Legacy VTK file of the C-alpha trace (Angstrom):
# vtk DataFile Version 3.0
C-alpha trace
ASCII
DATASET POLYDATA
POINTS 315 float
0.072 0.016 0.203
2.317 2.262 0.675
4.164 1.958 -2.749
0.503 2.162 -4.156
0.322 5.799 -2.788
3.850 6.975 -3.644
3.835 6.403 -7.259
1.216 9.321 -8.086
2.795 11.735 -5.998
6.535 11.067 -7.406
4.702 11.147 -10.665
3.013 14.519 -10.250
6.263 16.688 -10.105
6.578 15.953 -13.760
3.732 17.293 -14.801
4.044 20.177 -13.786
6.245 23.394 -14.679
7.825 26.391 -13.632
6.762 27.347 -10.008
4.851 24.210 -9.849
2.104 25.651 -12.349
0.495 23.037 -14.059
1.293 22.476 -17.606
-1.770 23.418 -19.183
-2.144 26.859 -17.441
1.501 27.624 -18.726
0.624 27.039 -22.494
-2.358 29.033 -21.790
-0.440 32.022 -20.556
1.991 31.703 -23.719
-0.658 31.230 -25.931
-2.126 34.801 -24.428
1.260 36.056 -24.784
1.553 35.215 -28.179
-1.490 36.972 -29.023
-1.194 40.351 -27.855
2.447 40.062 -29.422
0.495 39.624 -32.823
-2.282 41.851 -32.430
-0.286 44.825 -33.410
0.731 42.995 -36.409
-2.592 41.893 -37.271
-3.711 45.668 -37.105
-1.255 46.798 -39.054
-1.865 44.514 -42.059
-5.711 45.040 -41.698
-5.359 49.036 -42.049
-2.243 48.941 -44.837
-3.453 45.823 -46.787
-6.827 44.328 -46.426
-8.600 47.437 -46.200
-7.301 48.561 -49.484
-7.786 45.269 -50.875
-11.629 45.279 -49.690
-11.851 48.763 -51.186
-10.435 48.013 -54.444
-12.995 44.765 -54.800
-15.679 47.083 -54.268
-14.535 49.676 -56.678
-14.249 46.906 -59.048
-17.784 46.218 -59.270
-18.611 49.977 -60.087
-17.972 52.450 -62.815
-16.137 54.734 -60.636
-14.015 56.960 -62.435
-10.743 58.654 -61.187
-11.417 62.332 -60.054
-15.091 62.074 -61.169
-17.990 64.336 -59.808
-21.026 61.587 -59.696
-21.196 58.828 -57.542
-20.493 55.825 -59.031
-22.838 53.413 -60.181
-22.991 49.430 -59.002
-22.305 47.305 -62.400
-21.767 44.116 -60.453
-19.314 41.620 -62.503
-19.338 43.627 -66.050
-15.840 44.870 -65.240
-14.590 41.449 -65.098
-16.250 40.113 -67.849
-15.271 42.734 -69.734
-11.370 42.101 -68.700
-11.739 38.297 -69.828
-12.121 39.670 -73.440
-9.833 42.393 -73.098
-7.144 41.241 -75.660
-4.589 43.890 -74.367
-4.613 42.606 -70.664
-4.542 38.794 -72.079
-1.576 39.930 -74.269
-0.192 41.603 -70.667
-0.373 38.641 -68.821
1.292 36.453 -71.197
4.280 39.366 -71.036
4.341 38.869 -67.364
4.347 35.230 -67.271
7.379 35.270 -70.034
9.170 38.098 -67.994
8.492 35.833 -64.689
9.470 32.517 -65.975
12.957 33.623 -67.761
13.843 36.284 -65.151
13.387 33.843 -62.216
15.201 30.671 -64.059
18.110 32.580 -64.925
18.606 34.362 -61.593
18.180 31.202 -59.996
21.260 29.404 -61.971
23.118 32.199 -61.856
22.421 32.944 -58.470
23.602 29.352 -57.284
26.650 29.358 -58.936
27.647 32.588 -57.479
26.235 31.171 -54.238
28.266 28.078 -54.333
31.358 30.307 -55.494
31.443 32.832 -52.430
30.164 29.649 -50.181
33.764 28.026 -50.720
37.319 29.379 -48.981
39.454 31.722 -51.153
41.735 34.834 -50.640
39.246 37.822 -51.210
35.733 36.628 -50.431
34.753 38.910 -48.350
35.509 41.607 -51.408
33.655 39.431 -53.550
30.540 39.400 -51.276
30.313 43.108 -50.901
30.878 43.642 -54.448
28.227 40.945 -55.610
25.444 43.265 -54.125
26.292 46.634 -55.924
23.665 46.057 -58.662
21.164 45.166 -55.851
21.730 48.027 -54.158
21.219 50.101 -57.047
17.962 51.795 -56.966
15.663 49.977 -59.633
14.696 53.804 -61.173
18.566 54.492 -61.784
19.738 51.216 -62.786
16.960 50.934 -65.292
17.558 54.284 -66.816
21.049 53.494 -66.845
20.621 50.350 -69.216
18.182 52.312 -71.379
21.060 54.466 -72.478
23.389 51.384 -72.818
20.598 49.622 -75.048
20.516 52.891 -77.452
21.172 52.360 -81.246
22.960 55.748 -81.623
25.249 56.271 -78.353
24.669 53.112 -76.530
27.611 51.122 -75.243
26.289 47.743 -76.177
25.919 48.646 -79.745
29.189 49.960 -79.831
30.777 46.772 -78.400
29.025 44.875 -80.435
29.367 46.585 -83.675
32.528 48.081 -83.350
34.697 46.288 -81.161
33.390 42.806 -81.884
31.846 42.702 -85.017
28.842 40.891 -83.789
26.414 43.082 -85.684
26.398 44.566 -88.876
24.413 47.486 -87.797
23.271 48.772 -84.536
19.898 47.605 -82.986
16.928 49.196 -81.240
16.950 46.635 -78.794
13.929 48.347 -76.724
12.190 49.393 -79.932
12.546 45.964 -81.252
9.488 43.452 -80.486
11.542 40.976 -80.581
14.328 42.147 -78.504
12.498 44.217 -76.146
11.101 41.793 -73.430
14.328 39.800 -73.561
16.715 43.221 -72.730
14.508 44.044 -69.960
14.683 40.234 -68.824
18.698 40.653 -68.690
18.571 43.982 -66.947
16.401 42.557 -64.197
18.399 39.247 -63.956
21.504 41.895 -63.252
19.890 43.347 -60.860
18.306 40.814 -58.981
20.425 37.970 -59.229
22.710 38.904 -55.878
19.297 38.923 -54.034
18.774 35.321 -55.277
22.618 34.550 -54.600
22.637 35.995 -50.891
19.004 33.664 -50.002
20.813 30.591 -51.312
24.053 31.443 -49.675
22.436 31.611 -46.440
20.788 28.067 -47.003
24.442 27.016 -48.041
25.853 28.031 -45.040
23.867 25.960 -42.510
24.523 23.036 -44.232
27.187 20.976 -41.714
30.620 20.477 -43.062
30.862 17.253 -41.614
28.531 15.806 -44.495
30.682 16.497 -47.288
33.748 14.732 -45.306
31.763 11.946 -45.167
30.834 11.870 -48.583
34.526 12.522 -49.425
35.704 9.546 -47.199
33.090 7.199 -48.885
34.784 8.319 -52.412
31.943 10.924 -53.734
33.072 13.440 -55.997
32.018 16.964 -56.229
29.345 16.708 -58.614
28.166 13.373 -56.752
28.018 15.362 -53.783
26.312 18.580 -55.413
23.608 16.220 -56.843
23.125 14.187 -53.455
23.693 16.419 -50.885
23.892 20.392 -51.808
20.539 20.366 -53.695
18.817 18.229 -51.356
19.702 20.430 -48.388
19.342 23.428 -50.049
15.680 22.680 -51.449
13.828 24.765 -48.696
16.112 27.548 -49.396
15.568 27.343 -52.944
11.570 27.206 -52.309
11.749 30.154 -50.024
14.123 32.487 -52.895
11.710 30.978 -55.666
8.616 32.510 -53.624
9.997 35.947 -53.259
11.233 36.629 -56.637
8.181 35.076 -58.263
5.781 37.456 -56.137
8.284 40.441 -57.149
8.392 39.378 -60.745
4.826 39.121 -61.449
4.554 42.865 -59.908
7.040 44.385 -62.005
6.727 47.589 -62.791
9.587 50.116 -62.325
12.165 48.641 -64.586
9.420 48.072 -67.534
7.858 51.557 -66.944
11.058 53.498 -67.130
12.898 51.701 -70.323
9.805 51.329 -72.319
6.653 52.278 -70.416
4.846 49.299 -71.663
5.322 49.825 -75.702
7.339 47.248 -78.164
5.129 44.310 -76.593
6.664 44.637 -73.127
3.430 45.789 -71.088
3.116 43.880 -67.831
-0.020 43.729 -65.691
0.866 46.255 -63.627
1.879 48.726 -65.902
-1.532 48.145 -67.822
-3.167 48.535 -64.550
-1.297 51.897 -64.199
-2.573 52.996 -67.848
-6.328 52.113 -67.202
-6.306 53.954 -63.852
-4.231 57.208 -64.395
-4.182 57.602 -68.005
-8.023 56.439 -68.985
-8.837 57.838 -65.404
-11.306 54.317 -65.620
-11.059 53.772 -61.671
-13.542 50.942 -61.402
-11.892 48.889 -64.353
-8.403 49.673 -62.937
-9.573 47.991 -59.481
-10.874 45.073 -61.292
-7.411 44.688 -63.168
-5.690 45.035 -60.040
-8.125 42.497 -58.321
-7.304 39.917 -61.103
-3.720 40.598 -60.561
-3.741 39.733 -56.896
-5.484 36.517 -57.466
-3.221 35.390 -60.059
-0.184 36.229 -57.448
-2.610 34.215 -54.974
-2.215 31.323 -57.023
1.409 31.044 -57.391
1.511 31.759 -53.425
-0.887 28.782 -52.669
1.264 26.626 -55.382
4.401 27.583 -53.813
3.077 26.728 -50.075
1.858 23.592 -51.096
5.469 22.749 -52.244
6.628 24.134 -48.832
4.332 22.028 -47.378
5.157 18.944 -49.459
8.764 19.689 -48.460
8.244 19.711 -44.815
6.345 16.740 -44.714
LINES 1 316
315 0 1 2 3 4 5 6 7 8 9 10 11 12 13 14 15 16 17 18 19 20 21 22 23 24 25 26 27 28 29 30 31 32 33 34 35 36 37 38 39 40 41 42 43 44 45 46 47 48 49 50 51 52 53 54 55 56 57 58 59 60 61 62 63 64 65 66 67 68 69 70 71 72 73 74 75 76 77 78 79 80 81 82 83 84 85 86 87 88 89 90 91 92 93 94 95 96 97 98 99 100 101 102 103 104 105 106 107 108 109 110 111 112 113 114 115 116 117 118 119 120 121 122 123 124 125 126 127 128 129 130 131 132 133 134 135 136 137 138 139 140 141 142 143 144 145 146 147 148 149 150 151 152 153 154 155 156 157 158 159 160 161 162 163 164 165 166 167 168 169 170 171 172 173 174 175 176 177 178 179 180 181 182 183 184 185 186 187 188 189 190 191 192 193 194 195 196 197 198 199 200 201 202 203 204 205 206 207 208 209 210 211 212 213 214 215 216 217 218 219 220 221 222 223 224 225 226 227 228 229 230 231 232 233 234 235 236 237 238 239 240 241 242 243 244 245 246 247 248 249 250 251 252 253 254 255 256 257 258 259 260 261 262 263 264 265 266 267 268 269 270 271 272 273 274 275 276 277 278 279 280 281 282 283 284 285 286 287 288 289 290 291 292 293 294 295 296 297 298 299 300 301 302 303 304 305 306 307 308 309 310 311 312 313 314
């Protein structure tokens, strides 16, 4: 009997946490603290993001005009129906997807190569890390204007090198005025500017991979190429997914590079540039809001796909 009565009292302290408080009460306090810490962020998101989104959705159901004096009329889903048959917007969706696919793909490949080089030990690695970030640190408007001058067919340095120095081209090419070369030129500019950001994210993922795994691979006779495919890429996959999420969302919203360099001409107009043209130039606030809502839904679809990929990766 003594042993039977001693059993529960011996186990009871293990069910208690700090100061003898029951475990359930401890978690309740932690949960309340968590909500108190999250509430300011939730309020900020509601004020900064949720209200404008709901306001844009409401305006998309009206025929409101920017600077209009009359009250807007409710038109229901008419703006969305017109958007589905808007050839200009459909073409701009294609331009944006093309820009996003090629820019993100090239940035991933080049960024991974740069991250692998910088992650190795060599003299001057710190200086190279700093120099790598220079394109990313330059404001986008400034770098876009700089590249616009460089692509100029009269005084641009790119034509000067390709025509006069290397002899690759027989005559100067107006890269930004030619529909065939304008969008690829914009992709090249975005890759030049944003590859350092991609490399920085991937470098952070590389640096948390334990070095003893590579040592064990070398002992087992694995070559550098085998270590890359069997160790580096699988362990770097979470960082790659995070980098892809950040860059894809930014590329789908691209505005500044395109607006500064071509203003959407020569088959380069993106969804965001089109939304700006409808809202500002045509003052169609209702229809422009519908464009913005559709852009949000397209981006949200990409977010859902990526998040499912992350969940599969974690599972």
